[in-house]
C-alpha positions in Angstrom: 9.2 -64.3 30.8 9.1 -65.1 34.5 8.5 -62.3 37.0 11.3 -61.3 39.4 11.0 -59.4 42.7 13.1 -56.9 44.6 12.2 -57.0 48.2 13.0 -55.5 51.6 12.7 -57.4 54.8 13.1 -56.0 58.3 13.7 -57.2 61.8 10.9 -54.8 63.1 9.6 -51.4 62.4 12.7 -49.1 61.8 14.9 -52.2 62.5 17.7 -53.9 60.5 16.9 -54.1 56.8 17.9 -56.5 54.1 17.3 -56.1 50.4 17.2 -59.0 48.0 16.1 -60.2 44.6 14.3 -63.4 43.7 12.2 -65.1 41.1 9.9 -66.7 43.7 9.1 -64.2 46.4 6.7 -66.4 48.5 9.4 -69.2 48.6 12.3 -66.8 49.5 10.4 -65.1 52.3 9.4 -68.5 53.7 13.1 -69.4 53.7 14.0 -66.2 55.6 11.1 -66.8 58.1 12.2 -70.3 58.8 15.9 -69.5 59.0 16.6 -71.7 56.0 18.7 -68.9 54.3 22.1 -68.7 55.8 23.8 -65.4 56.3 22.8 -61.9 57.2 19.0 -62.4 57.6 19.3 -65.5 59.7 22.0 -63.8 61.9 20.0 -60.7 62.6 16.5 -62.4 62.7 15.2 -60.4 59.7 12.0 -61.9 58.2 9.2 -59.3 57.9 8.4 -58.6 54.3 7.8 -54.8 54.3 8.3 -53.8 50.7 8.5 -55.4 47.2 8.6 -54.5 43.5 7.7 -56.8 40.6 9.8 -56.9 37.4 9.4 -58.8 34.1 13.2 -58.7 33.5 15.6 -60.2 36.0 18.3 -57.8 34.8 16.2 -54.8 35.8 15.4 -56.3 39.2 19.1 -56.9 39.8 20.0 -53.4 38.8 17.3 -52.0 41.1 18.5 -54.2 44.0 22.0 -52.8 43.6 20.7 -49.2 43.5 18.6 -49.7 46.6 21.5 -51.2 48.5 23.4 -48.0 47.7 20.7 -45.7 49.1 21.0 -44.0 52.5 19.0 -45.7 55.2 16.5 -42.9 55.6 15.7 -43.1 51.8 15.0 -46.8 52.2 12.7 -46.2 55.3 10.9 -43.4 53.3 10.4 -45.9 50.4 8.9 -48.5 52.8 6.6 -46.0 54.6 5.3 -44.6 51.4 3.7 -48.0 50.5 3.5 -49.7 53.9 3.4 -47.0 56.7 2.5 -49.5 59.4 5.4 -51.9 58.4 2.9 -54.7 58.1 4.2 -58.1 57.1 3.2 -58.4 53.4 4.1 -62.1 53.3 0.6 -63.0 54.4 -1.0 -61.0 51.5 1.1 -63.0 48.8 -0.9 -65.3 46.6 
């Protein structure tokens, strides 16, 4: 089964956040960075990959995305900072 990803991108440290799900994380973040994805991320210049999770089942990834979107902002920030305290752009670490 193909891997799926839940990801969080940000405009800057503690900036505007966007949560999404995809089956091709590198391609999807490339689209955000190059403003190829219409909508919220393009409008608010959100393209720094600050967090992601890997799933073997797309249904679980979609469920997690929905749950994360319902979280309070400070919970999302805490989640990011547990794994990426400097808010580094993880895109450049993807294979």
